[in-house]
C-alpha positions as CSV (number, residue, x, y, z in Angstrom):
1,M,226.0,110.1,207.4
2,T,225.4,111.5,203.1
3,I,222.2,109.2,202.9
4,A,220.9,110.0,206.2
5,I,221.2,114.1,206.3
6,L,218.5,114.3,203.7
7,G,216.0,113.4,205.7
8,P,216.3,116.1,208.6
9,T,217.1,118.8,205.9
10,F,214.4,117.9,203.3
11,Q,212.1,120.7,204.9
12,D,214.7,123.5,204.4
13,L,216.2,122.4,201.5
14,A,212.1,123.1,200.2
15,R,212.3,126.1,201.7
16,N,215.6,126.8,199.7
17,V,214.2,126.3,196.3
18,N,210.3,127.7,197.3
19,R,208.8,124.7,196.7
20,N,206.5,122.9,199.1
21,I,207.5,119.2,200.3
22,S,204.5,117.7,198.5
23,S,205.9,119.1,195.2
24,L,210.1,117.9,196.0
25,S,209.3,114.3,196.3
26,E,211.1,113.7,192.7
27,I,214.2,114.6,194.8
28,F,214.1,110.6,196.3
29,V,213.4,109.6,192.4
30,G,216.8,111.0,191.0
31,R,218.8,110.2,193.8
32,A,217.4,106.3,193.3
33,F,218.0,106.3,189.7
34,G,221.2,108.1,190.2
35,Y,222.0,104.8,192.3
36,L,221.0,102.7,190.1
37,S,222.8,103.3,187.3
38,G,226.0,104.3,189.7
39,S,225.7,100.9,190.5
40,V,225.9,99.6,187.2
41,V,228.5,102.4,185.8
42,G,231.2,101.4,189.0
43,G,230.7,97.8,188.3
44,I,232.2,97.9,185.4
45,L,234.4,100.6,186.2
46,F,235.9,98.5,188.9
47,D,237.0,96.2,186.7
48,C,238.9,97.9,184.9
49,M,240.4,100.5,187.2
50,N,242.1,101.0,190.4
51,H,239.6,100.6,193.2
52,F,240.9,102.9,195.6
53,L,241.3,105.6,192.7
54,L,237.6,105.1,191.9
55,L,236.6,105.2,195.5
56,G,238.8,108.4,195.8
57,M,237.5,110.1,193.1
58,S,233.7,109.4,193.8
59,L,234.2,110.4,197.1
60,V,236.0,113.6,195.5
61,A,232.4,113.8,193.7
62,T,230.3,113.4,196.9
63,T,232.3,115.9,198.4
64,V,231.2,118.9,195.7
65,G,228.1,117.5,195.7
66,L,227.5,118.5,199.3
67,Y,229.1,121.7,199.3
68,I,226.7,122.5,196.4
69,I,222.7,121.1,197.6
70,P,222.6,124.5,199.9
71,F,223.2,127.0,197.4
72,C,220.9,125.2,195.1
73,K,217.9,127.6,194.1
74,T,215.8,126.2,191.7
75,A,214.0,123.0,192.6
76,V,215.2,121.7,188.8
77,L,219.1,121.7,190.1
78,L,218.0,120.3,193.4
79,I,216.8,117.6,191.9
80,V,220.0,117.1,189.1
81,M,222.7,117.9,191.7
82,M,220.8,115.0,194.1
83,S,221.1,112.5,190.9
84,V,224.5,113.0,190.7
85,F,224.6,112.2,194.0
86,G,222.8,109.4,193.9
87,V,225.8,108.1,191.0
88,S,228.6,108.7,193.5
89,F,227.0,106.8,196.2
90,G,226.3,104.4,193.9
91,M,229.5,103.5,193.1
92,L,231.0,103.6,196.1
93,D,228.3,101.8,197.5
94,T,229.2,98.7,194.9
95,G,233.2,99.9,195.1
96,G,233.5,99.1,199.0
97,N,232.2,95.4,198.6
98,V,233.8,94.6,196.0
99,L,237.3,96.2,197.7
100,I,236.9,94.4,200.4
101,L,236.4,90.9,198.7
102,D,239.4,91.8,196.5
103,I,241.9,92.4,199.3
104,W,240.7,89.9,201.9
105,G,238.4,87.4,199.8
106,H,236.8,84.9,201.4
107,E,238.4,85.8,204.7
108,G,236.9,89.0,205.1
109,A,233.6,89.0,206.6
110,P,234.4,90.1,210.0
111,H,235.7,93.2,207.7
112,M,231.9,93.4,205.3
113,Q,230.7,93.5,208.5
114,A,232.6,96.3,209.7
115,L,232.1,98.1,206.0
116,H,228.1,97.7,206.6
117,F,228.1,98.2,210.6
118,S,229.6,102.0,209.6
119,F,226.9,102.5,206.8
120,A,224.4,101.6,209.9
121,L,226.6,104.0,212.5
122,G,226.5,107.1,209.8
123,A,222.8,106.8,209.4
124,F,222.2,107.2,213.0
125,L,224.7,109.7,213.3
126,A,223.5,112.3,210.6
127,P,219.9,113.3,211.8
128,I,221.9,114.2,215.3
129,L,224.0,115.9,213.6
130,A,221.3,117.8,211.5
131,K,219.2,118.5,214.9
132,L,221.9,120.4,216.2
133,A,223.3,122.2,213.3
134,L,219.6,123.1,212.4
135,E,218.4,124.3,216.1
136,T,218.5,127.8,216.4
137,P,215.9,130.9,216.5
138,V,216.2,131.0,212.4
139,S,214.1,128.0,212.2
140,A,211.4,129.7,214.4
141,E,210.5,132.6,212.3
142,N,209.1,130.7,209.3
143,H,207.2,128.7,211.8
144,T,204.1,130.2,211.4
145,E,204.4,129.4,207.5
146,P,204.4,125.6,207.1
147,A,206.5,123.6,204.4
148,F,202.8,122.7,202.8
149,Q,201.7,126.2,202.6
150,P,203.2,127.7,199.2
151,P,200.7,126.4,196.2
152,A,203.4,124.5,193.8
153,T,202.3,126.6,190.8
154,N,203.8,129.8,193.0
155,G,207.0,128.0,192.8
156,S,207.3,127.3,189.6
157,S,206.7,130.9,188.0
158,E,209.3,132.0,190.5
159,A,211.4,129.2,189.4
160,D,211.7,131.2,185.9
161,S,213.5,134.2,187.6
162,A,215.3,132.9,190.0
163,P,218.9,133.0,189.8
164,L,220.3,129.1,189.9
165,F,222.7,129.2,193.1
166,G,222.1,131.4,196.0
167,L,223.3,131.6,199.8
168,P,220.7,129.0,202.2
169,D,218.2,131.1,203.8
170,D,219.6,129.5,207.2
171,M,223.6,129.2,207.2
172,N,223.5,126.5,209.4
173,L,221.5,124.1,206.4
174,F,224.6,125.0,204.8
175,W,227.3,124.0,207.8
176,A,225.7,120.4,208.1
177,Y,226.2,119.8,204.5
178,A,229.8,121.1,204.5
179,F,230.6,119.5,207.4
180,I,229.8,115.8,206.0
181,G,231.6,117.2,203.2
182,T,234.7,117.8,204.8
183,Y,234.7,114.8,206.5
184,I,234.2,113.0,203.5
185,F,237.0,114.7,201.9
186,I,239.2,113.8,204.4
187,V,238.7,110.3,203.5
188,S,239.5,110.3,199.9
189,V,242.8,111.9,200.8
190,F,243.2,108.6,202.7
191,L,242.6,106.5,199.4
192,F,244.5,108.8,197.1
193,A,247.2,108.0,199.7
194,L,246.9,104.4,199.2
195,F,246.6,104.7,195.2
196,F,250.2,106.3,195.4
197,K,251.7,104.1,197.5
198,K,250.6,100.4,196.3
199,S,254.0,99.1,194.8
200,S,253.7,97.9,191.1
201,R,255.6,94.1,193.0
202,Q,252.3,94.1,195.3
203,E,250.2,94.4,192.2
204,K,251.3,91.7,190.7
205,S,251.8,89.2,193.9
206,K,247.8,89.6,194.6
207,P,246.7,87.7,191.7
208,S,248.6,84.6,193.2
209,A,247.8,85.4,196.8
210,Q,243.5,85.4,195.5
211,G,242.3,82.2,193.8
212,Y,240.4,82.7,191.1
213,R,237.3,80.6,191.6
214,R,233.8,80.4,189.4
215,A,230.9,78.0,190.1
216,E,229.4,75.8,187.3
217,Y,226.3,77.7,188.7
218,H,227.6,81.1,188.7
219,K,225.0,82.8,187.1
220,T,222.2,81.5,188.6
221,L,223.8,82.1,191.9
222,L,224.2,85.7,191.2
223,C,220.2,85.8,190.1
224,L,218.9,83.7,193.1
225,L,221.2,86.4,195.4
226,F,219.9,88.6,193.1
227,L,215.9,87.9,194.6
228,F,217.3,87.9,197.9
229,F,218.4,91.4,198.2
230,F,215.4,92.7,196.8
231,F,213.2,90.9,199.0
232,Y,215.4,91.3,202.5
233,V,216.0,95.2,201.8
234,G,212.8,95.9,200.4
235,A,211.8,94.1,203.8
236,E,213.8,96.2,205.9
237,V,213.3,99.6,204.2
238,T,209.4,99.2,204.1
239,Y,209.0,98.2,208.3
240,G,211.4,101.0,208.7
241,S,209.5,103.6,207.0
242,Y,206.3,102.6,207.8
243,V,206.5,101.1,211.5
244,F,205.4,104.5,212.8
245,S,202.6,105.4,211.0
246,F,201.0,101.5,211.5
247,A,202.3,102.2,214.9
248,T,199.6,104.8,215.5
249,T,197.2,103.9,213.0
250,H,196.9,100.4,213.7
251,A,198.4,99.7,216.8
252,G,196.8,102.5,218.4
253,M,200.1,104.4,220.5
254,E,200.9,107.5,220.9
255,E,203.9,109.7,218.4
256,H,206.3,109.4,221.0
257,E,205.6,105.6,221.2
258,A,205.3,104.7,217.5
259,A,208.5,107.2,217.4
260,G,210.7,104.9,220.7
261,L,209.4,101.5,218.4
262,N,210.7,103.4,215.2
263,S,213.8,103.9,216.6
264,I,214.8,100.6,218.7
265,F,214.4,98.9,215.3
266,W,216.9,100.8,214.2
267,G,219.2,101.4,217.5
268,T,219.0,97.0,217.1
269,F,219.8,97.2,213.7
270,A,222.9,99.2,214.4
271,A,223.5,97.7,217.8
272,C,223.8,93.9,216.4
273,R,226.2,95.1,213.3
274,G,228.6,96.1,215.6
275,L,228.8,92.8,217.1
276,A,228.5,91.0,213.7
277,I,232.4,92.5,213.5
278,F,233.5,89.5,216.3
279,F,230.8,87.1,215.5
280,A,232.0,86.7,211.8
281,A,235.5,85.9,213.3
282,C,234.0,82.8,215.1
283,L,230.8,81.8,212.5
284,Q,231.1,81.0,209.0
285,P,228.9,83.6,207.2
286,G,226.2,81.1,206.2
287,T,225.8,80.0,209.6
288,M,224.7,83.8,210.0
289,I,222.8,84.4,207.5
290,V,220.6,80.6,208.6
291,L,220.4,82.7,212.2
292,S,218.9,85.8,210.6
293,N,216.3,83.9,208.3
294,I,215.2,82.0,211.7
295,G,214.8,85.5,213.8
296,S,213.1,87.2,211.1
297,L,210.7,84.4,210.1
298,V,209.8,83.9,214.0
299,S,209.8,87.8,214.7
300,S,207.6,88.7,211.6
301,L,205.5,86.2,212.6
302,F,204.8,87.0,216.4
303,L,204.6,90.6,214.2
304,V,201.3,89.4,212.6
305,L,199.7,86.8,214.8
306,F,199.9,89.6,217.9
307,N,199.9,93.0,215.6
308,K,197.9,94.9,218.3
309,S,200.1,93.8,221.5
310,P,202.3,96.9,222.2
311,L,204.5,94.0,224.4
312,C,204.8,92.3,221.5
313,L,205.3,94.7,219.0
314,W,208.3,96.3,221.1
315,I,210.2,92.6,221.6
316,A,209.4,91.4,218.3
317,T,210.5,94.4,216.5
318,S,213.8,94.7,218.6
319,V,214.5,91.1,217.4
320,Y,213.9,91.6,213.8
321,G,215.9,94.8,213.6
322,A,218.4,92.8,214.6
323,S,217.7,89.9,212.9
324,M,217.8,92.0,209.9
325,A,221.7,93.7,210.7
326,T,223.8,90.5,209.2
327,T,222.4,89.4,206.6
328,F,223.3,91.6,203.7
329,P,227.5,91.8,204.7
330,S,226.9,88.2,205.7
331,G,225.5,87.3,202.1
332,V,228.0,88.7,200.5
333,S,230.8,87.2,201.9
334,W,228.9,83.9,201.5
335,I,228.7,83.8,198.0
336,E,232.5,85.0,198.1
337,Q,233.6,81.9,199.3
338,Y,232.3,79.5,196.5
339,T,232.6,81.8,193.3
340,T,234.7,85.3,192.8
341,I,232.9,88.7,192.8
342,S,233.7,91.0,190.0
343,G,232.9,94.6,190.1
344,K,229.9,93.8,187.6
345,S,228.7,90.7,189.9
346,A,228.6,93.1,192.6
347,A,226.8,95.5,190.9
348,F,224.3,93.5,190.1
349,F,223.6,92.4,193.5
350,V,223.5,96.1,194.4
351,I,220.9,97.0,192.1
352,G,218.8,94.1,193.3
353,G,218.8,95.9,196.4
354,A,217.7,98.9,195.6
355,L,215.4,98.0,193.1
356,G,213.7,96.1,196.5
357,E,214.4,99.6,198.3
358,M,212.5,101.4,195.8
359,A,209.8,99.1,194.8
360,I,208.4,97.5,197.6
361,P,207.8,100.5,199.6
362,A,206.4,101.9,197.4
363,V,203.7,99.1,196.0
364,I,203.2,98.7,199.9
365,G,202.2,102.3,200.4
366,I,199.8,102.4,197.3
367,I,197.9,99.1,198.8
368,Q,197.9,100.6,202.5
369,G,196.2,103.6,201.5
370,Q,193.6,100.8,199.9
371,Y,192.8,98.7,203.3
372,P,194.4,101.1,205.8
373,D,192.8,98.6,208.6
374,F,194.6,96.1,206.8
375,P,198.7,95.1,208.5
376,I,200.0,95.4,204.9
377,V,203.5,95.7,206.4
378,L,203.7,93.1,208.8
379,Y,202.4,90.6,206.0
380,T,205.2,92.1,203.4
381,C,208.1,91.6,206.1
382,L,206.8,87.8,206.7
383,G,206.3,87.6,203.0
384,S,209.9,88.6,202.6
385,A,211.2,86.3,205.3
386,I,209.5,83.5,203.9
387,S,211.5,84.1,200.4
388,T,214.3,84.6,201.8
389,A,214.0,81.5,203.7
390,V,213.2,79.7,200.8
391,I,216.0,81.2,198.4
392,F,219.0,80.5,200.4
393,P,218.8,77.1,200.8
394,V,218.7,76.4,197.3
395,M,221.4,78.3,197.1
396,Y,223.6,76.7,199.3
397,K,222.1,73.3,197.2
398,L,223.7,75.0,193.7
399,A,226.3,76.5,195.4
400,T,227.8,73.1,197.0
401,L,226.2,70.5,194.4
402,P,229.8,70.6,192.1
403,L,231.8,69.5,195.6
404,D,229.0,67.0,196.1
405,H,229.7,65.5,192.9
406,Q,233.5,65.6,194.0
407,R,233.7,64.0,196.2
408,K,231.5,60.9,195.0
409,A,233.9,61.2,192.2
410,N,236.5,60.6,194.3
411,R,235.3,57.9,196.4
412,N,234.5,56.1,193.1
413,S,238.0,56.3,192.3
414,E,239.8,55.1,195.9
């Protein structure tokens, strides 16, 4: 919810700091760099601090940020607050994965799927919440004054004399952020309760129940998983971000049809993450990754071959969204079967996904602008699907190679 609320409230935040949307794009860059920093810092801290305490503290910091952001009256302060907000979310993202692995280990596949389903559910609910909170007559007052109208020079000159904090122009903006902030604070209370409830006896018994494993090619596996998540997350965000513009400009769809195509991608994505909770109880993570890779490869190939057929776009987009849903949580659960994942290790492959989310859509946006008639987005998705389909068998071979050696040695000794 905290990540998705920015999109539908971006125009209101820009109006709040007297800037236009195009001159406030740094807010996404600031949040992305904060997220990367938080992932790195969180990966280090989770190896030396109690997980419940650190997660609770990151949620409290997120709560404070959500309450302050609607009151920011200067663009610089808003960008700084978003960067700090990104740090806390980066710590939360890394810590959530580490905590699931720390509690359930290689048996935590259903719990990992549930964790990532909650992310998809929150991303689905936040825009609905924002629409309900901000759908008031106040927005009609500013209808004749578009967000792109005020020149950036006026905004920057007024920023010097403007106060840092002040009441937002529309208090419903505050209520949207305050609702999510209050919910997050309630969740943090439960985490702090778990921290105080945990006894020293449980602390001592955990290492014996959870054995430490280190694969022979531990670092190589992490580097390959870094690349795997780089291509996967980059393709997911690229298609979700550009499918609307692609459908209107290249496929000739109406705007409401393109919006429906975008919605069905994220809808099947969220639905399959929910179903994956049950599938993970009876399927191995490696099997789910293979099925996801096959679905992504076939659907992206059909998107490229029949990129002007509306029926094929609808079907292939649905399959593509469903295929992308389980890959990330399954990848985290799969690697835990062969090598123990510490906070630093989790931060490393989470950063791989974050870099893919930043780099691939940015590069594709530049290339698509130079070749508007060429479906760059679809070829990017196909290329990413091929890359992940090649990387995973290599990872699997490296992870199981020591086991093959051990079986041969046992046969020889017999």
